[in-house]
Structure formats: C-alpha cells, structure tokens
Steps between C-alpha positions, in 0.01 A plus 500: 500500500881494444743426779606803705858625494513391863272371773496753787417223750834335422677784686339421836593222736126434548350476147163366614446815720564739219218758484346373828749539798562849634872441499711239321863389499690592181807351329828674520566631149849424357504747202357840446257365246379239748460779767286698259274196438487429873395862573236486215364174659486665851290789344269261324454296824411822684233591239370143477454493883315828486271379222428177677428691829260731323321210329453337845378835647230535229416125497606444146692209351781513239252370251264788591789748460589342162151581378533859640823562324440315173834313549488125454476311830805287407732805450364676798541198732868459369580868564358488860695186582821625332500261207471794250620858507265768616479807273468861616153514340393200719591717804325812368191293415503345844519842667203619297278202545591396858669809661752490776765331284750783468656677785405871521857582392472253207192670359694807373213736567 
C-alpha cells in the first residue's frame, strides 16, 4: 500500500483516540487547504467511530469485518485509526453490511 496523501489522525490533538472517542480536539488550520484536510479528517473520524461502535454492537472484530468486506485487514485497520484515507465506497459498504453508519439525512433516500 502506498503512503496516503495525508494522515487524518495528524489533524487531531489526540491521535491515539482517532476512530474511538466520541469527540476529539482538532488542530487549528492555518491555510484553507489545511482546513479542508482537517474537515475531511473530522468526517472520517465520525464514520470510523460509527463503524467501530457497530462492530462492538454486533460482537465483531476489525478482523471479522475485514473478512466481511474483502478489504485487507492492514488497510482497514489503518483507515479506522486514521493512518489511511477512507473512501466513499468504504462508507457505503459499511452502511450496507453493518447498517446505522449514515445519518438519515446522509442516506439521500
């Protein structure tokens, strides 16, 4: 796997809590480009928290989820902890397989 353009967890003041804690502190962006990346990181954190919560709810591990998705465990673990960038299809797949990932208003239906 190639290195991501950025690591979402680098935009929080609590990188070890990325994808786990309900709320985090975030850096103060200096440029508009940094603000865009910080907002993207916040979105990824939100979805990672929801995926991790659903896995706990259904008593599955990240390794179990990796097998459900067909995504390699290494990539999936990196995405959920903010070391790699989450893709839109990751979110759509999580909604299909786990449910309760998207807000009702996010579903567009």
